[in-house]
DRENPALO-503563 format. One line per 4 residues: number of its first residue (from 0); their letters; for each residue x, y, z of C-alpha. Coordinates in nm, 2 decimals, padded with zeros to 4 digits. Example, Ala and Ser with C-alpha at 12.3 -4.5 7.8 and 13.67 -1.06 7.14 Angstrom:
BEGIN
0> AS> 01.23/-00.45/00.78  01.37/-00.11/00.71
//
This chain:
BEGIN
0> KKTF> 01.72/-02.22/07.02  01.67/-02.60/06.96  01.31/-02.55/06.87  01.39/-02.26/06.64
4> LCTA> 01.64/-02.48/06.45  01.37/-02.74/06.41  01.12/-02.49/06.28  01.38/-02.37/06.03
8> LVGA> 01.43/-02.72/05.90  01.06/-02.79/05.88  00.98/-02.46/05.72  01.25/-02.53/05.45
12> LLRQ> 01.11/-02.88/05.40  00.76/-02.75/05.35  00.84/-02.46/05.12  00.66/-02.50/04.79
16> DSDN> 00.90/-02.31/04.57  01.08/-02.62/04.47  00.97/-02.96/04.35  01.20/-03.15/04.58
20> RFGI> 01.34/-03.09/04.93  01.59/-03.33/05.09  01.50/-03.60/04.84  01.12/-03.58/04.92
24> THKN> 00.87/-03.45/04.66  00.61/-03.20/04.79  00.32/-03.43/04.73  00.48/-03.67/04.98
28> IRVL> 00.58/-03.43/05.25  00.39/-03.47/05.57  00.53/-03.34/05.90  00.40/-03.43/06.25
32> WVDT> 00.52/-03.18/06.52  00.49/-03.33/06.87  00.54/-03.08/07.16  00.56/-03.23/07.50
36> EQSA> 00.66/-02.94/07.72  00.53/-02.60/07.59  00.19/-02.44/07.64  -00.07/-02.44/07.35
40> SHVQ> 00.00/-02.07/07.29  00.37/-02.13/07.26  00.31/-02.41/07.01  00.08/-02.18/06.81
44> RVVK> 00.37/-01.94/06.78  00.59/-02.23/06.67  00.34/-02.32/06.40  00.31/-01.96/06.29
48> RIYN> 00.69/-01.95/06.25  00.68/-02.27/06.04  00.40/-02.12/05.82  00.60/-01.80/05.78
52> LAGW> 00.92/-01.99/05.68  00.72/-02.22/05.45  00.56/-01.92/05.28  00.22/-02.04/05.37
56> NEEV> -00.10/-01.83/05.42  -00.18/-01.82/05.80  -00.55/-01.82/05.72  -00.53/-02.17/05.56
60> SYEN> -00.50/-02.50/05.73  -00.25/-02.72/05.54  -00.30/-03.09/05.54  00.07/-03.18/05.54
64> LRTL> 00.15/-03.03/05.89  -00.01/-03.16/06.20  00.08/-03.07/06.56  00.02/-03.24/06.89
68> TLRE> 00.04/-03.05/07.22  00.08/-03.30/07.49  00.20/-03.10/07.79  -00.09/-03.16/08.02
72> IEPK> -00.11/-03.54/08.00  00.10/-03.82/08.16  00.42/-03.94/07.98  00.28/-04.28/07.90
76> ERAE> -00.03/-04.13/07.74  00.19/-03.88/07.55  00.38/-04.16/07.39  00.06/-04.35/07.31
80> KMVD> -00.10/-04.04/07.14  00.22/-03.98/06.95  00.22/-04.34/06.82  -00.15/-04.32/06.72
84> AIKL> -00.08/-03.99/06.53  00.21/-04.14/06.34  00.00/-04.45/06.25  -00.29/-04.23/06.14
88> FKPK> -00.10/-03.94/05.97  00.19/-04.14/05.82  00.44/-03.84/05.82  00.77/-03.84/05.64
92> LVVI> 00.91/-03.64/05.94  00.82/-03.65/06.30  00.96/-03.38/06.53  00.95/-03.47/06.90
96> DGIS> 01.02/-03.15/07.09  01.10/-03.28/07.43  01.17/-03.66/07.39  01.24/-03.70/07.76
100> DLMY> 00.88/-03.59/07.84  00.76/-03.92/07.68  00.89/-04.10/07.98  00.87/-04.08/08.36
104> NSNC> 01.25/-04.11/08.43  01.50/-04.01/08.16  01.77/-04.19/08.36  01.59/-04.53/08.36
108> IEES> 01.77/-04.77/08.14  01.47/-04.99/08.06  01.23/-04.70/07.99  01.49/-04.52/07.77
112> DAIV> 01.57/-04.84/07.57  01.20/-04.91/07.53  01.11/-04.56/07.39  01.41/-04.55/07.16
116> GQLM> 01.33/-04.91/07.04  00.97/-04.80/06.98  01.09/-04.49/06.78  01.32/-04.71/06.57
120> ALST> 01.04/-04.95/06.49  00.80/-04.66/06.40  01.07/-04.51/06.17  01.10/-04.85/05.99
124> DYNC> 00.73/-04.94/05.98  00.62/-04.59/05.85  00.93/-04.50/05.65  00.98/-04.18/05.83
128> HIMC> 01.26/-03.98/06.00  01.21/-03.90/06.37  01.39/-03.59/06.50  01.42/-03.57/06.87
132> VLHT> 01.50/-03.25/07.08  01.68/-03.32/07.40  01.87/-03.09/07.64  02.23/-03.15/07.73
136> NPNS> 02.38/-03.16/08.07  02.47/-02.82/08.21  02.82/-02.70/08.09  02.85/-03.01/07.87
140> DKAR> 02.78/-03.14/07.52  02.66/-03.47/07.67  02.30/-03.55/07.61  02.10/-03.55/07.93
144> GHIG> 02.00/-03.88/08.10  02.01/-04.24/07.99  01.77/-04.14/07.71  02.04/-03.91/07.58
148> STLQ> 02.30/-04.19/07.59  02.07/-04.43/07.42  01.98/-04.18/07.15  02.35/-04.10/07.09
152> RKAE> 02.42/-04.47/07.03  02.12/-04.51/06.79  02.10/-04.17/06.62  02.19/-04.13/06.25
156> TMIY> 02.28/-03.76/06.31  02.33/-03.54/06.61  02.33/-03.16/06.60  02.41/-02.93/06.90
160> VHKV> 02.29/-02.58/06.94  02.51/-02.36/07.16  02.45/-02.01/07.28  02.76/-01.80/07.22
164> GDSS> 02.70/-01.44/07.34  02.39/-01.32/07.16  02.41/-01.58/06.89  02.35/-01.95/06.85
168> VVEP> 02.59/-02.18/06.69  02.46/-02.49/06.52  02.73/-02.77/06.52  02.71/-03.12/06.39
172> QF> 02.83/-03.38/06.64  02.81/-03.67/06.40
//
């Protein structure tokens, strides 16, 4: 359900039926979707959902949405490819679906602090927002691993998605 929420936000951002979304004009909207854990076919379904929500023609390749599927490569190389893509594409929004997969050990203090520090620098250098998807601990709202604790301390906004019966509840934490 976390990925679905992200696609809903991205689809709304990319809709062309308004001159302005979230304070960003359409000519400036560029989104980089980085998936670290799903198969290429799953990522294609995610992109198709974004196209549908944005009201885009599936037969057209739009310049303002780029995706990276990084499941098959090592965490260090995933992070490097993501950084290269941000530098090249200069998006206004980066969605990292599976932030913990950019590191070898999500409980390592040094590795967590390094990746969060790198994301903060990228967001400043490229004037973009970086949205990270992270699992919580089982039966808890606490973000998983040291990467979760570090992100909680540094994040501007945190949103939880909970399954309640057959529905999902989206709840702002802060």
